[in-house]
The first five atom37 places (N, CA, C, CB, O) and aatype in JSON, in Angstrom:
{
  "aatype": [12, 0, 11, 13, 7, 7, 7, 13, 7, 7, 7, 12, 2, 12, 5, 0, 12, 12, 11, 5, 0, 5, 11, 10, 5, 5, 3, 12, 10, 11, 0, 11, 6, 6, 10, 0, 6, 10, 6, 19, 16, 7, 15, 0, 7, 7, 7, 10, 19, 6, 19, 16, 12, 16, 4, 3, 12, 2, 19, 15, 0, 19, 11, 9, 11, 14, 6, 0, 19, 3, 14, 3, 3, 9, 6, 12, 10, 6, 3, 10, 19, 19, 0, 0, 13, 2, 3, 0, 5, 2, 11, 0, 11, 6, 6, 15, 3, 11, 1, 12, 7, 0, 13, 7, 7, 10, 9],
  "atom_mask": [
    [1, 1, 1, 1, 1],
    [1, 1, 1, 1, 1],
    [1, 1, 1, 1, 1],
    [1, 1, 1, 1, 1],
    [1, 1, 1, 0, 1],
    [1, 1, 1, 0, 1],
    [1, 1, 1, 0, 1],
    [1, 1, 1, 1, 1],
    [1, 1, 1, 0, 1],
    [1, 1, 1, 0, 1],
    [1, 1, 1, 0, 1],
    [1, 1, 1, 1, 1],
    [1, 1, 1, 1, 1],
    [1, 1, 1, 1, 1],
    [1, 1, 1, 1, 1],
    [1, 1, 1, 1, 1],
    [1, 1, 1, 1, 1],
    [1, 1, 1, 1, 1],
    [1, 1, 1, 1, 1],
    [1, 1, 1, 1, 1],
    [1, 1, 1, 1, 1],
    [1, 1, 1, 1, 1],
    [1, 1, 1, 1, 1],
    [1, 1, 1, 1, 1],
    [1, 1, 1, 1, 1],
    [1, 1, 1, 1, 1],
    [1, 1, 1, 1, 1],
    [1, 1, 1, 1, 1],
    [1, 1, 1, 1, 1],
    [1, 1, 1, 1, 1],
    [1, 1, 1, 1, 1],
    [1, 1, 1, 1, 1],
    [1, 1, 1, 1, 1],
    [1, 1, 1, 1, 1],
    [1, 1, 1, 1, 1],
    [1, 1, 1, 1, 1],
    [1, 1, 1, 1, 1],
    [1, 1, 1, 1, 1],
    [1, 1, 1, 1, 1],
    [1, 1, 1, 1, 1],
    [1, 1, 1, 1, 1],
    [1, 1, 1, 0, 1],
    [1, 1, 1, 1, 1],
    [1, 1, 1, 1, 1],
    [1, 1, 1, 0, 1],
    [1, 1, 1, 0, 1],
    [1, 1, 1, 0, 1],
    [1, 1, 1, 1, 1],
    [1, 1, 1, 1, 1],
    [1, 1, 1, 1, 1],
    [1, 1, 1, 1, 1],
    [1, 1, 1, 1, 1],
    [1, 1, 1, 1, 1],
    [1, 1, 1, 1, 1],
    [1, 1, 1, 1, 1],
    [1, 1, 1, 1, 1],
    [1, 1, 1, 1, 1],
    [1, 1, 1, 1, 1],
    [1, 1, 1, 1, 1],
    [1, 1, 1, 1, 1],
    [1, 1, 1, 1, 1],
    [1, 1, 1, 1, 1],
    [1, 1, 1, 1, 1],
    [1, 1, 1, 1, 1],
    [1, 1, 1, 1, 1],
    [1, 1, 1, 1, 1],
    [1, 1, 1, 1, 1],
    [1, 1, 1, 1, 1],
    [1, 1, 1, 1, 1],
    [1, 1, 1, 1, 1],
    [1, 1, 1, 1, 1],
    [1, 1, 1, 1, 1],
    [1, 1, 1, 1, 1],
    [1, 1, 1, 1, 1],
    [1, 1, 1, 1, 1],
    [1, 1, 1, 1, 1],
    [1, 1, 1, 1, 1],
    [1, 1, 1, 1, 1],
    [1, 1, 1, 1, 1],
    [1, 1, 1, 1, 1],
    [1, 1, 1, 1, 1],
    [1, 1, 1, 1, 1],
    [1, 1, 1, 1, 1],
    [1, 1, 1, 1, 1],
    [1, 1, 1, 1, 1],
    [1, 1, 1, 1, 1],
    [1, 1, 1, 1, 1],
    [1, 1, 1, 1, 1],
    [1, 1, 1, 1, 1],
    [1, 1, 1, 1, 1],
    [1, 1, 1, 1, 1],
    [1, 1, 1, 1, 1],
    [1, 1, 1, 1, 1],
    [1, 1, 1, 1, 1],
    [1, 1, 1, 1, 1],
    [1, 1, 1, 1, 1],
    [1, 1, 1, 1, 1],
    [1, 1, 1, 1, 1],
    [1, 1, 1, 1, 1],
    [1, 1, 1, 1, 1],
    [1, 1, 1, 0, 1],
    [1, 1, 1, 1, 1],
    [1, 1, 1, 1, 1],
    [1, 1, 1, 0, 1],
    [1, 1, 1, 0, 1],
    [1, 1, 1, 1, 1],
    [1, 1, 1, 1, 1]
  ],
  "atom_positions": [
    [[64.46, 15.0, -23.16], [65.26, 14.83, -24.44], [64.71, 13.22, -24.83], [67.18, 15.01, -24.14], [64.2, 12.36, -24.1]],
    [[65.05, 13.21, -26.39], [64.5, 12.45, -27.3], [65.4, 10.95, -27.06], [64.61, 13.24, -28.81], [66.62, 11.04, -26.97]],
    [[64.85, 9.8, -26.97], [65.81, 8.75, -26.97], [65.96, 8.33, -28.57], [65.29, 7.48, -25.95], [64.93, 8.63, -29.19]],
    [[66.78, 7.84, -29.25], [67.1, 7.56, -30.63], [66.99, 5.87, -30.23], [68.78, 8.31, -31.31], [67.45, 5.35, -29.21]],
    [[66.13, 5.09, -31.5], [65.99, 3.88, -31.34], [64.68, 3.33, -31.08], [0.0, 0.0, 0.0], [64.18, 2.34, -31.61]],
    [[64.13, 4.17, -30.13], [63.22, 3.78, -29.33], [62.26, 3.41, -30.04], [0.0, 0.0, 0.0], [61.79, 2.43, -29.47]],
    [[61.58, 3.66, -31.12], [60.68, 2.84, -32.21], [60.78, 1.77, -32.43], [0.0, 0.0, 0.0], [59.76, 1.12, -32.63]],
    [[61.78, 1.29, -32.46], [62.56, 0.0, -32.95], [62.97, -0.99, -31.96], [63.81, 0.38, -33.61], [63.69, -1.98, -32.1]],
    [[62.4, -0.55, -30.98], [62.89, -1.53, -29.86], [64.16, -1.27, -29.54], [0.0, 0.0, 0.0], [64.72, -2.34, -29.31]],
    [[64.88, -0.35, -29.42], [66.3, -0.22, -29.19], [67.49, -0.63, -30.34], [0.0, 0.0, 0.0], [67.25, -1.36, -31.3]],
    [[68.49, -0.19, -30.13], [69.5, 0.08, -31.68], [70.08, -1.76, -31.41], [0.0, 0.0, 0.0], [70.81, -2.25, -32.27]],
    [[69.66, -2.59, -30.18], [70.29, -3.71, -30.54], [69.32, -4.9, -31.55], [70.76, -4.27, -29.12], [69.61, -5.83, -32.31]],
    [[68.1, -4.3, -31.09], [67.19, -5.31, -31.85], [67.27, -4.79, -33.57], [65.38, -5.22, -31.12], [67.06, -5.59, -34.48]],
    [[67.46, -3.94, -33.72], [67.77, -3.12, -35.17], [68.8, -3.69, -35.22], [67.9, -1.49, -35.36], [68.23, -4.5, -35.95]],
    [[69.93, -4.12, -35.16], [71.19, -4.87, -35.32], [70.83, -6.27, -35.58], [72.13, -4.75, -34.09], [71.38, -6.8, -36.54]],
    [[69.97, -7.0, -34.86], [69.5, -8.24, -35.14], [68.98, -8.39, -35.99], [68.93, -8.72, -34.52], [69.04, -9.5, -36.51]],
    [[68.37, -7.58, -36.46], [67.01, -7.87, -37.66], [68.31, -7.38, -38.89], [64.99, -6.42, -37.52], [68.39, -8.06, -39.91]],
    [[69.03, -6.51, -38.76], [69.95, -6.05, -40.03], [70.71, -7.76, -40.35], [71.42, -4.47, -39.46], [70.71, -8.32, -41.45]],
    [[71.28, -8.29, -39.12], [71.9, -9.18, -39.28], [71.06, -10.37, -39.96], [72.46, -9.38, -38.13], [71.55, -10.99, -40.9]],
    [[69.86, -10.64, -39.5], [69.09, -11.77, -39.81], [68.62, -11.34, -41.38], [67.78, -12.03, -38.64], [68.2, -12.28, -42.06]],
    [[68.64, -10.25, -41.91], [68.31, -9.62, -43.18], [69.54, -9.9, -43.94], [67.95, -8.06, -43.1], [69.24, -10.26, -45.08]],
    [[70.75, -9.87, -43.74], [71.82, -10.17, -44.01], [71.98, -11.73, -44.23], [72.55, -9.6, -43.1], [72.4, -11.99, -45.36]],
    [[71.77, -12.75, -43.51], [71.72, -13.89, -43.17], [70.63, -14.46, -44.21], [71.46, -13.99, -41.71], [70.93, -15.44, -44.89]],
    [[69.41, -13.85, -44.35], [68.41, -14.37, -45.09], [68.91, -14.11, -46.89], [66.92, -13.52, -44.54], [68.63, -14.98, -47.72]],
    [[69.57, -12.97, -47.23], [70.25, -12.77, -48.33], [71.28, -13.59, -48.7], [70.66, -11.7, -48.3], [71.25, -13.84, -49.91]],
    [[72.12, -14.08, -48.13], [72.81, -14.95, -48.32], [72.66, -16.51, -48.5], [73.36, -14.69, -47.63], [73.22, -17.26, -49.3]],
    [[71.76, -16.75, -47.55], [70.85, -18.21, -47.89], [70.25, -18.35, -49.02], [69.72, -18.49, -47.04], [70.18, -19.44, -49.6]],
    [[69.54, -16.79, -49.68], [69.24, -16.79, -50.81], [69.76, -17.13, -51.94], [69.0, -16.07, -50.91], [69.3, -17.92, -52.76]],
    [[71.15, -16.3, -52.01], [72.09, -16.47, -53.12], [72.56, -17.98, -53.07], [73.35, -15.43, -52.99], [72.55, -18.67, -54.09]],
    [[72.83, -18.31, -52.22], [73.53, -19.95, -51.95], [72.13, -20.9, -52.44], [74.06, -20.34, -49.82], [72.45, -21.96, -52.98]],
    [[71.13, -20.73, -52.36], [70.26, -21.31, -53.02], [70.06, -21.25, -54.55], [69.34, -20.98, -52.48], [69.82, -22.23, -55.25]],
    [[70.19, -19.97, -54.98], [70.05, -19.79, -56.34], [71.35, -20.47, -57.07], [69.88, -18.22, -56.65], [71.25, -21.24, -58.02]],
    [[72.59, -20.07, -56.47], [73.86, -21.03, -56.84], [73.47, -22.52, -56.88], [75.1, -20.87, -55.71], [73.93, -23.24, -57.77]],
    [[72.83, -22.9, -56.14], [72.85, -24.47, -56.02], [71.9, -24.71, -56.98], [72.48, -25.18, -54.55], [72.07, -25.79, -57.53]],
    [[70.84, -24.01, -57.43], [69.97, -24.36, -58.44], [70.66, -24.12, -59.66], [68.72, -23.67, -58.36], [70.52, -25.0, -60.51]],
    [[71.31, -23.21, -59.93], [72.08, -22.99, -61.37], [73.15, -24.27, -61.39], [73.01, -21.29, -61.46], [73.94, -24.51, -62.31]],
    [[73.0, -24.97, -60.23], [73.95, -26.32, -61.04], [73.34, -27.54, -60.66], [75.71, -26.5, -60.55], [73.97, -28.59, -60.76]],
    [[72.16, -27.53, -60.22], [71.31, -28.85, -60.08], [70.36, -29.05, -61.3], [70.39, -28.82, -58.71], [69.52, -28.22, -61.67]],
    [[70.6, -30.27, -61.88], [70.38, -30.78, -63.06], [68.95, -31.45, -62.97], [71.52, -31.7, -63.44], [68.84, -32.16, -61.97]],
    [[67.64, -31.38, -63.91], [67.06, -32.25, -63.87], [66.95, -32.71, -64.86], [66.29, -32.15, -63.4], [67.68, -32.16, -65.68]],
    [[66.03, -33.96, -65.51], [65.68, -34.66, -66.96], [64.72, -34.9, -67.18], [66.13, -35.69, -67.32], [64.12, -35.85, -66.68]],
    [[64.23, -34.06, -68.08], [62.79, -34.47, -68.45], [63.01, -35.57, -69.97], [0.0, 0.0, 0.0], [63.98, -35.77, -70.7]],
    [[61.71, -36.05, -69.97], [61.9, -37.22, -71.53], [60.64, -37.22, -72.02], [62.36, -39.1, -71.28], [59.73, -36.71, -71.36]],
    [[60.42, -37.78, -73.27], [59.29, -37.73, -73.95], [59.38, -39.14, -74.74], [59.18, -36.37, -74.84], [60.32, -39.76, -75.26]],
    [[57.87, -39.39, -74.59], [57.92, -40.78, -75.84], [58.55, -42.41, -75.33], [0.0, 0.0, 0.0], [59.02, -43.28, -76.07]],
    [[58.35, -42.44, -73.81], [59.12, -43.12, -73.38], [60.39, -43.72, -73.24], [0.0, 0.0, 0.0], [60.74, -44.89, -73.32]],
    [[61.3, -42.19, -72.9], [62.54, -42.07, -73.15], [63.14, -41.74, -74.4], [0.0, 0.0, 0.0], [64.3, -41.32, -74.48]],
    [[62.33, -41.93, -75.43], [62.9, -41.53, -76.52], [63.66, -40.68, -77.01], [62.38, -41.45, -76.98], [64.35, -40.83, -78.02]],
    [[63.58, -39.38, -76.09], [63.87, -37.97, -76.23], [64.0, -37.59, -74.73], [62.7, -37.1, -77.09], [63.12, -37.59, -73.87]],
    [[65.24, -37.29, -74.63], [65.41, -36.91, -73.13], [66.09, -35.44, -73.42], [66.48, -38.11, -72.12], [66.94, -35.29, -74.3]],
    [[65.59, -34.31, -72.53], [66.44, -33.21, -72.26], [66.51, -32.91, -70.88], [66.04, -32.07, -72.96], [65.62, -32.94, -70.03]],
    [[68.02, -32.56, -70.77], [68.65, -32.29, -69.38], [68.76, -30.6, -69.03], [70.26, -33.02, -69.37], [69.29, -30.03, -69.98]],
    [[68.43, -29.75, -68.02], [68.78, -28.75, -67.69], [68.82, -28.43, -66.19], [68.15, -28.07, -68.36], [68.23, -28.98, -65.26]],
    [[69.63, -27.42, -66.21], [69.83, -26.67, -64.7], [68.47, -26.52, -64.08], [70.54, -25.07, -64.79], [67.51, -26.53, -64.85]],
    [[68.29, -26.39, -62.94], [67.24, -25.54, -62.54], [67.14, -24.11, -62.67], [67.09, -25.73, -61.42], [66.09, -23.57, -62.34]],
    [[68.25, -23.35, -63.17], [67.98, -22.24, -63.84], [67.85, -22.24, -65.03], [68.67, -21.48, -63.66], [68.44, -21.38, -65.69]],
    [[67.01, -23.25, -65.68], [66.4, -22.79, -67.14], [67.63, -23.2, -68.24], [66.03, -20.86, -67.19], [67.39, -22.87, -69.4]],
    [[68.71, -23.78, -68.03], [69.89, -23.33, -69.02], [70.05, -25.08, -69.42], [71.59, -22.3, -68.13], [70.45, -25.94, -68.63]],
    [[69.64, -25.31, -70.81], [69.44, -26.76, -71.29], [71.35, -27.31, -71.59], [68.18, -26.71, -73.07], [72.21, -26.77, -72.28]],
    [[71.38, -28.3, -70.91], [72.64, -28.64, -70.93], [73.04, -30.16, -71.97], [72.95, -28.75, -69.35], [74.13, -30.59, -72.32]],
    [[71.98, -30.55, -72.16], [72.24, -31.77, -72.97], [70.62, -32.37, -73.84], [72.94, -33.03, -71.72], [69.58, -32.29, -73.18]],
    [[70.58, -32.85, -75.02], [69.42, -33.34, -75.67], [69.87, -34.61, -76.09], [68.88, -32.48, -76.79], [70.94, -34.66, -76.69]],
    [[69.24, -35.64, -75.88], [69.95, -37.15, -76.33], [68.33, -37.93, -77.18], [70.67, -38.37, -74.37], [67.22, -38.29, -76.77]],
    [[68.76, -37.9, -78.01], [67.73, -38.58, -78.98], [68.11, -39.88, -79.08], [67.63, -38.01, -80.41], [69.29, -40.18, -79.25]],
    [[66.98, -40.93, -78.95], [67.57, -42.56, -79.42], [67.19, -42.71, -80.92], [66.74, -44.03, -78.45], [66.29, -42.06, -81.46]],
    [[68.01, -43.69, -81.57], [68.33, -43.52, -82.98], [66.94, -44.17, -83.23], [69.81, -44.26, -83.66], [66.72, -44.12, -84.44]],
    [[65.95, -44.73, -82.57], [64.66, -45.35, -83.11], [63.66, -44.21, -83.09], [64.11, -46.65, -82.22], [62.58, -44.41, -83.64]],
    [[63.89, -43.08, -82.55], [63.25, -41.9, -82.53], [63.1, -40.98, -83.82], [63.87, -41.24, -81.6], [62.25, -40.15, -84.15]],
    [[64.12, -41.41, -84.34], [64.41, -40.75, -86.1], [63.52, -41.95, -87.05], [66.66, -40.81, -86.74], [63.49, -43.18, -87.06]],
    [[62.86, -40.92, -87.77], [61.53, -41.19, -89.01], [62.05, -40.6, -89.64], [59.97, -40.79, -89.01], [62.06, -39.43, -89.26]],
    [[62.71, -40.84, -90.75], [62.84, -39.37, -91.7], [61.3, -38.98, -92.38], [64.12, -39.67, -93.22], [60.96, -37.93, -92.93]],
    [[60.74, -39.88, -92.2], [59.17, -39.45, -92.74], [58.05, -39.24, -91.9], [58.62, -40.43, -93.59], [56.84, -39.32, -92.13]],
    [[58.97, -38.84, -90.47], [57.66, -38.45, -89.75], [58.55, -37.14, -88.57], [56.73, -40.22, -88.77], [58.28, -37.04, -87.37]],
    [[59.5, -36.35, -89.23], [60.07, -35.54, -88.32], [59.25, -34.83, -87.63], [60.88, -34.8, -88.78], [59.76, -34.34, -86.62]],
    [[57.9, -34.55, -87.86], [57.1, -33.96, -86.85], [57.26, -34.57, -85.31], [55.68, -34.12, -87.33], [57.68, -34.04, -84.28]],
    [[56.75, -35.93, -85.6], [56.98, -36.35, -84.19], [58.12, -36.41, -83.66], [56.58, -37.42, -83.94], [58.06, -36.9, -82.53]],
    [[59.43, -36.03, -84.07], [60.48, -35.82, -83.44], [60.67, -34.57, -82.67], [61.33, -35.98, -84.23], [61.16, -34.38, -81.55]],
    [[60.21, -33.84, -83.49], [60.29, -31.93, -83.24], [58.97, -31.98, -81.88], [59.53, -30.58, -85.31], [59.15, -31.22, -80.93]],
    [[57.75, -32.84, -81.89], [57.08, -32.57, -80.91], [57.43, -33.48, -79.69], [55.81, -32.6, -81.3], [56.86, -33.24, -78.63]],
    [[58.29, -34.46, -79.77], [59.05, -35.31, -78.45], [60.18, -34.17, -77.99], [59.98, -37.07, -79.0], [60.36, -33.92, -76.8]],
    [[60.78, -33.63, -78.86], [61.5, -32.85, -78.27], [61.38, -31.84, -77.63], [62.04, -32.64, -78.75], [62.26, -31.41, -76.88]],
    [[60.01, -31.18, -77.89], [59.44, -29.88, -77.25], [58.75, -30.51, -76.03], [58.33, -28.97, -78.28], [58.9, -30.11, -74.87]],
    [[57.87, -31.69, -76.48], [57.39, -32.26, -74.82], [58.65, -32.86, -73.98], [56.14, -33.72, -74.92], [58.17, -33.24, -72.91]],
    [[59.89, -33.08, -73.98], [60.67, -33.48, -73.16], [61.32, -32.16, -72.52], [61.55, -34.44, -73.78], [61.57, -32.02, -71.33]],
    [[61.55, -31.23, -73.51], [61.83, -29.79, -72.99], [60.99, -29.47, -71.82], [61.56, -28.7, -74.08], [61.48, -29.02, -70.78]],
    [[59.57, -29.72, -72.0], [58.48, -28.69, -71.32], [58.44, -29.79, -69.84], [56.56, -28.45, -72.46], [57.74, -29.6, -68.85]],
    [[59.2, -30.7, -70.0], [58.91, -31.85, -68.72], [60.09, -31.28, -68.12], [58.93, -33.8, -69.01], [60.04, -30.64, -67.06]],
    [[61.24, -31.49, -68.8], [62.31, -30.74, -67.98], [61.98, -29.5, -67.07], [63.29, -30.25, -68.93], [62.02, -29.58, -65.85]],
    [[61.72, -28.61, -67.59], [61.12, -27.24, -67.78], [60.24, -27.23, -66.25], [60.03, -27.1, -69.4], [60.39, -26.56, -65.22]],
    [[59.54, -28.01, -66.54], [58.17, -28.15, -65.18], [59.21, -28.84, -63.94], [56.38, -29.68, -65.72], [59.01, -28.4, -62.81]],
    [[60.22, -29.81, -64.09], [60.53, -30.34, -63.06], [61.64, -29.26, -62.3], [60.98, -31.75, -63.41], [61.92, -29.33, -61.1]],
    [[62.17, -28.32, -63.2], [63.15, -27.65, -62.49], [62.38, -26.36, -61.96], [64.45, -27.35, -63.41], [62.98, -25.55, -61.25]],
    [[61.08, -26.18, -62.28], [60.54, -25.27, -61.59], [60.1, -25.51, -60.42], [59.76, -24.82, -62.13], [60.04, -24.75, -59.45]],
    [[59.71, -26.86, -60.55], [59.23, -27.41, -59.29], [60.45, -27.66, -58.33], [58.43, -28.76, -59.56], [60.25, -27.38, -57.15]],
    [[61.54, -28.08, -58.63], [62.61, -27.83, -57.65], [62.7, -26.32, -57.09], [63.93, -28.21, -58.33], [62.52, -25.91, -55.95]],
    [[63.01, -25.71, -58.17], [62.97, -24.1, -57.71], [62.15, -23.62, -56.97], [62.84, -23.25, -58.61], [62.56, -22.7, -56.26]],
    [[60.96, -23.95, -56.87], [59.8, -23.3, -56.12], [59.86, -24.41, -54.7], [58.07, -23.32, -57.19], [59.04, -24.09, -53.85]],
    [[60.54, -25.41, -54.41], [60.75, -25.81, -53.43], [61.52, -25.26, -52.38], [61.0, -26.65, -53.68], [61.21, -25.05, -51.21]],
    [[62.87, -25.02, -53.18], [64.03, -24.84, -52.59], [63.59, -23.19, -52.24], [65.45, -25.24, -53.6], [63.56, -22.96, -51.03]],
    [[63.24, -21.96, -53.16], [63.17, -20.94, -53.19], [61.69, -20.73, -52.19], [63.32, -20.53, -54.61], [61.7, -19.86, -51.32]],
    [[60.77, -21.37, -52.34], [59.61, -21.24, -51.4], [60.2, -20.6, -49.84], [0.0, 0.0, 0.0], [59.91, -19.45, -49.53]],
    [[60.85, -21.28, -49.13], [61.14, -21.2, -47.99], [61.54, -19.62, -47.7], [62.12, -22.21, -47.75], [61.57, -19.18, -46.55]],
    [[61.85, -18.83, -48.85], [61.93, -17.4, -48.74], [60.88, -16.58, -48.91], [62.73, -16.97, -49.5], [61.16, -15.39, -48.99]],
    [[59.51, -16.96, -49.0], [58.68, -16.38, -49.06], [58.4, -15.46, -50.16], [0.0, 0.0, 0.0], [58.66, -15.98, -51.24]],
    [[57.99, -14.36, -50.24], [57.68, -12.99, -51.53], [59.0, -12.23, -51.73], [0.0, 0.0, 0.0], [59.09, -11.35, -52.59]],
    [[60.29, -12.69, -50.7], [61.62, -11.9, -50.97], [61.92, -12.31, -52.21], [62.84, -12.15, -50.0], [62.99, -11.71, -52.21]],
    [[61.89, -12.95, -53.53], [62.42, -13.16, -54.47], [62.34, -11.93, -55.33], [61.98, -14.24, -54.91], [62.86, -11.92, -56.45]]
  ]
}
């Protein structure tokens, strides 16, 4: 007569594995929710331009100091906005990698 569950070490081990997988899934969802709320700020031009975004890459604010605005050099302001955005994006990615790295290749 064949025994069921013998290949997996018995039914209890399979139940424990399923519980562990569910816990891991819950932990991943919680980490993603936390990242969606966690904000980072990138800056450029010594703080003349700042971009704030959540760690799930949604921009929530752009601040430009008046001295960054030169009507004769709009290109510089555009470059500063791009640089601040990229700085914020890099910080968000670092934070996301740090928090989600614990889940390995499961993401």
